[in-house]
C-alpha positions in Angstrom: 17.3 30.0 -19.0 15.3 26.5 -18.9 18.4 25.0 -17.3 18.8 27.6 -14.6 15.0 27.2 -13.7 15.1 23.3 -13.5 18.5 23.6 -11.3 16.7 26.0 -8.9 13.9 23.8 -8.6 16.2 20.9 -7.9 18.2 22.7 -5.2 15.0 23.8 -3.3 13.7 20.4 -3.4 16.8 19.0 -2.3 16.8 21.4 0.8 13.4 20.5 1.9 12.9 18.6 5.0 11.6 14.9 3.8 8.6 13.8 5.9 7.1 10.6 6.5 3.8 9.7 8.6 2.6 6.5 10.2 -0.8 6.5 11.3 -3.9 3.9 10.9 -6.4 7.0 10.7 -6.6 8.6 7.3 -7.9 11.8 8.3 -5.0 12.3 10.6 -2.7 11.7 7.5 -4.6 13.9 5.3 -4.4 16.9 8.1 -0.6 16.3 8.4 -0.1 16.1 4.8 -2.2 19.3 4.2 -0.4 21.1 6.8 3.2 20.2 5.2 2.3 20.7 1.7 2.1 24.5 2.1 5.6 24.8 3.8 8.1 25.7 1.3 10.8 24.0 3.5 9.2 20.7 3.7 7.9 17.7 1.7 5.8 14.7 2.4 7.6 11.8 0.7 5.7 8.6 2.3 2.9 7.5 4.3 2.2 4.1 6.0 -0.9 2.9 7.6 0.4 0.8 10.4 3.7 -0.2 12.4 4.1 -3.3 10.2 4.6 -1.3 7.3 6.6 1.4 8.5 9.9 -0.1 8.7 9.7 -1.3 4.9 8.4 2.3 4.0 11.0 4.1 5.9 13.6 1.8 4.0 12.3 2.8 0.8 12.2 6.6 1.3 14.8 7.1 4.2 12.8 10.5 5.3 14.6 13.1 7.8 11.8 13.3 10.1 9.0 10.3 10.8 5.8 11.2 12.7 4.5 8.1 14.2 1.3 7.5 15.9 2.0 5.7 19.2 -1.4 3.4 19.3 -1.9 1.5 16.1 -3.6 -1.9 15.4 -1.1 -4.8 15.0 2.3 -3.5 15.6 2.0 -0.4 17.8 4.1 2.7 17.1 6.9 2.2 19.8 7.7 -1.5 18.4 7.9 0.2 15.2 10.0 3.1 16.4 12.4 0.3 18.1 12.9 -1.8 14.8 13.4 1.6 12.7 16.0 2.6 15.0 17.6 -1.0 15.3 18.1 -0.7 11.8 18.8 3.2 11.2 20.0 4.6 14.6 20.1 8.0 13.3 16.3 8.0 12.3 14.6 11.1 13.6 11.2 9.8 15.0 8.3 12.0 16.5 5.7 10.1 18.4 2.1 11.3 18.0 -0.3 10.3 20.8 -3.8 11.2 22.1 -3.0 10.2 25.8 -0.5 11.9 28.0 0.7 8.9 29.6 4.2 9.0 31.3 5.0 5.3 30.9 4.6 5.5 27.0 6.7 8.8 27.2 9.6 7.0 29.0 9.3 4.1 27.0 9.5 6.4 23.4 12.5 8.3 25.0 14.4 5.2 25.8 13.5 3.7 22.6 15.2 6.9 20.9 12.3 9.2 20.1 13.3 12.5 19.0 9.9 13.9 20.2 6.6 13.3 21.5 3.7 15.3 20.5 0.0 15.2 21.7 -2.5 15.2 18.8 -4.5 18.0 20.2 -1.5 20.3 19.8 -0.4 19.3 16.2 -2.0 22.4 14.7 0.3 24.8 17.3 3.3 22.9 17.4 3.9 20.1 14.5 5.6 22.5 12.0 8.2 23.7 14.7 8.8 20.2 16.2 9.6 18.9 12.7 11.9 21.8 12.1 13.4 21.4 15.5 13.9 17.7 15.4 15.4 18.1 11.6 17.9 20.5 13.2 18.9 17.8 15.8 17.1 19.0 18.8 14.6 16.7 20.9 10.9 17.9 21.7 9.0 16.8 24.4 5.9 18.8 25.6 6.8 20.7 29.1 3.7 19.3 30.8 4.7 16.0 29.9 8.0 16.2 31.0 7.2 17.1 34.5 4.7 14.0 34.6 7.7 12.0 33.3 10.1 13.4 35.9 7.5 12.1 38.4 7.0 8.8 36.8 10.8 8.0 36.8 10.8 8.8 40.5 8.1 5.9 41.0 9.1 2.7 42.0 8.9 0.5 38.7 6.6 -2.7 38.8 8.3 -5.7 37.7 7.3 -7.8 34.6 5.4 -10.1 36.7 3.6 -7.6 38.7 2.5 -5.7 35.5 1.1 -9.1 34.2 -0.5 -10.0 37.6 -2.2 -6.2 37.5 -3.4 -6.7 33.8 -5.3 -10.0 35.1 -6.5 -8.1 37.7 -8.0 -5.4 35.5 -9.6 -8.2 33.5 -11.5 -9.3 36.5 -9.7 -12.2 37.7 -9.3 -13.4 41.2 -6.2 -14.3 43.0 -6.9 -18.0 42.6 -7.4 -17.8 38.9 -4.4 -15.6 38.3 -2.5 -18.2 40.2 -3.8 -20.8 38.1 -2.9 -19.2 34.8 0.5 -17.9 35.9 1.2 -21.5 37.6 2.1 -19.6 40.9 0.7 -19.9 44.3 -2.4 -18.2 45.3 -0.3 -16.5 48.2 2.4 -15.4 45.8 -0.3 -13.5 44.0 -1.3 -12.0 47.1 2.4 -11.0 47.6 2.7 -9.6 44.4 -0.5 -7.4 44.8 0.7 -6.5 48.3 4.0 -5.1 46.4 2.0 -3.4 43.6 -0.2 -1.5 46.1 2.7 -0.2 47.9 4.4 0.8 44.9 1.6 2.5 43.2 0.3 4.1 46.6 -3.1 2.5 46.0 -5.6 1.7 48.5 -7.2 -1.4 47.0 -7.1 -3.5 43.7 -9.2 -1.1 41.7 -7.4 1.9 42.9 -4.2 0.3 41.5 -5.7 -0.6 38.3 -7.0 3.2 38.0 -3.4 4.5 38.8 -1.7 2.0 36.2 -4.1 3.0 33.5 -3.7 6.7 34.1 0.1 6.2 33.9 0.3 4.2 31.0 1.7 1.0 32.9 -1.4 -1.1 31.2 -4.0 -0.7 28.9 -7.9 -1.6 29.1 
């Protein structure tokens, strides 16, 4: 009888979805842990506090599904996602975010994220998303998917244009930007003209506002 019970418990544990969380906010990790621990088909096997710790923790525990915050101190979630997927191409990672930024969603999708969840939807969608991703599906919120489709249609800024816009957001003049990047002031103006056209922005401030809203740059 004892052997039979032990075997049953072992089989039940083996069938559970093994979940790992990566977030620098203890309260969020505790909330996710509380939701998972009452599910008979899930088990929280590991937690990491930041992106730097995520890869090593993943190596040790090899979870079935990883829940990863997008924005963390040090290495951010998307960088950690790329590192994990580079070593474990089949890793199933769901990104969590407080901001519905299409650029972040696009980058996460391109890096191989299996899902993307807004934190304010965790109570409603977290468990179903874990089960779906574990089963091999990909889960992205429909509202964000529409924004993503619109964003993909946009003309993308070049890396140099993005750098220029970040410096504009920091309050630098064209002359100072040119000096910092070792390019002519006229070249900076040309970049700004291109940026305004691509973002359909009326001026520098409008361009920065659009770029922040879309997740192209952070303030």
